[in-house]
C-alpha positions in Angstrom: -7.2 -18.0 5.6 -10.2 -16.1 4.1 -9.7 -14.1 0.9 -10.8 -10.9 2.7 -7.7 -11.3 5.0 -5.4 -11.5 2.0 -6.5 -8.1 0.5 -6.6 -4.6 1.8 -9.8 -3.5 3.5 -12.6 -1.8 1.5 -12.0 1.5 3.3 -8.3 1.5 2.3 -9.1 0.3 -1.2 -11.4 3.3 -1.6 -8.7 5.7 -0.3 -6.2 4.2 -2.8 -8.8 4.6 -5.6 -9.5 8.2 -4.6 -5.7 8.9 -4.7 -5.6 7.8 -8.3 -4.0 4.3 -8.0 -4.8 2.4 -11.1 -7.5 -0.1 -10.4 -5.6 -3.2 -11.7 -5.9 -6.1 -9.3 -6.7 -9.8 -9.4 -9.6 -9.2 -6.9 -12.1 -6.4 -6.5 -14.4 -5.2 -3.7 -17.9 -5.2 -5.2 -20.8 -3.5 -3.4 -24.0 -5.5 -3.9 -27.0 -4.3 -1.9 -24.6 -2.4 0.4 -22.8 -5.6 1.4 -19.1 -5.5 0.2 -17.6 -8.7 -1.0 -14.3 -9.7 -2.7 -14.8 -11.0 -6.2 -12.2 -12.5 -8.5 -11.8 -10.5 -11.8 -12.2 -13.6 -13.9 -15.8 -14.0 -12.7 -16.8 -10.6 -14.0 -14.2 -9.5 -16.6 -16.1 -6.3 -17.4 -16.0 -4.0 -14.3 -17.4 -0.5 -14.5 -18.9 2.0 -12.2 -18.4 3.1 -8.6 -19.3 -0.4 -7.3 -15.9 -1.9 -8.2 -12.8 -1.1 -6.2 -9.5 -2.9 -6.5 -8.9 -5.2 -3.5 -5.1 -5.2 -3.7 -3.4 -8.3 -2.5 -0.3 -8.3 -0.3 1.9 -9.1 -3.3 0.3 -6.4 -5.5 0.8 -3.8 -2.7 4.4 -4.9 -2.3 5.0 -4.3 -6.0 3.5 -0.8 -5.7 5.7 0.2 -2.8 9.0 1.8 -3.7 12.1 0.1 -2.3 13.8 3.4 -1.6 12.8 6.9 -0.5 15.3 9.7 -1.1 15.2 13.0 0.8 16.8 15.9 -1.0 17.7 19.4 0.3 18.9 22.0 -2.1 19.8 19.4 -4.8 21.9 17.4 -2.3 20.9 14.0 -1.1 20.3 14.2 2.7 18.9 10.8 3.6 18.1 7.5 1.9 15.6 5.1 3.5 14.9 1.5 2.5 11.7 -0.5 2.8 11.5 -3.0 5.6 8.6 -5.4 6.3 8.5 -7.7 9.3 6.0 -9.5 11.5 6.2 -9.0 15.3 3.8 -11.1 17.4 0.4 -10.4 15.8 1.3 -7.2 13.9 2.9 -6.4 10.7 5.4 -3.5 10.5 6.1 -1.7 7.3 8.8 1.0 7.5 11.4 3.0 5.7 14.7 3.0 7.6 18.1 4.6 7.1 20.9 2.1 6.6 23.8 4.4 7.6 24.0 6.9 4.8 23.5 10.4 6.2 23.6 11.4 8.9 23.5 8.2 11.1 22.4 4.6 11.0 19.0 3.7 12.3 16.7 6.7 11.5 13.2 5.7 10.7 11.3 7.9 8.2 7.9 6.2 8.8 6.7 3.1 10.4 3.1 1.7 10.1 1.7 -1.3 11.9 -1.5 -3.2 11.5 -2.8 -6.7 12.3 -3.3 -7.2 8.6 -0.2 -7.3 6.3 -2.2 -6.1 3.4 -3.6 -3.1 5.4 -0.2 -2.2 6.7 1.2 -2.1 3.1 -1.9 -0.2 1.9 -1.5 2.4 4.7 2.2 2.9 3.8 1.4 3.3 0.1 -1.2 5.9 1.0 1.3 7.7 3.2 3.9 7.6 0.4 1.5 9.0 -2.2 0.1 11.8 0.2 3.7 12.9 1.0 4.9 12.9 -2.6 7.3 9.9 -2.4 5.3 7.9 -5.0 3.5 9.2 -8.0 0.4 7.4 -9.3 -0.8 7.1 -12.8 2.7 6.9 -14.3 
């Protein structure tokens, strides 16, 4: 498997950077002559400028995803959803599902699918940040 298939796409990496996700990864997208490539941080320990964007791996994205999303209403817990990641045929599904708390079992808060596991996880992290379920920079 190529390294570019083990990290999120350059487009999603740029979105995560724009949302304020700390640029701390083993790999980075580097734009040389307008051709993006994935480079290991150990090859270039000093990274600066707009040409470096964290190319988060599947494991790094998994660590950034919260395992639980709680939905409150008037200081009362209404729903709790738990992270689920599965592969179905040629797609990866990342979702947050209710496990029977309130009101009933089996409610899905959000489900994202992609042919790339890293991209599916990155898309979910973007959704979580944009909807206030995960705060960055803390």
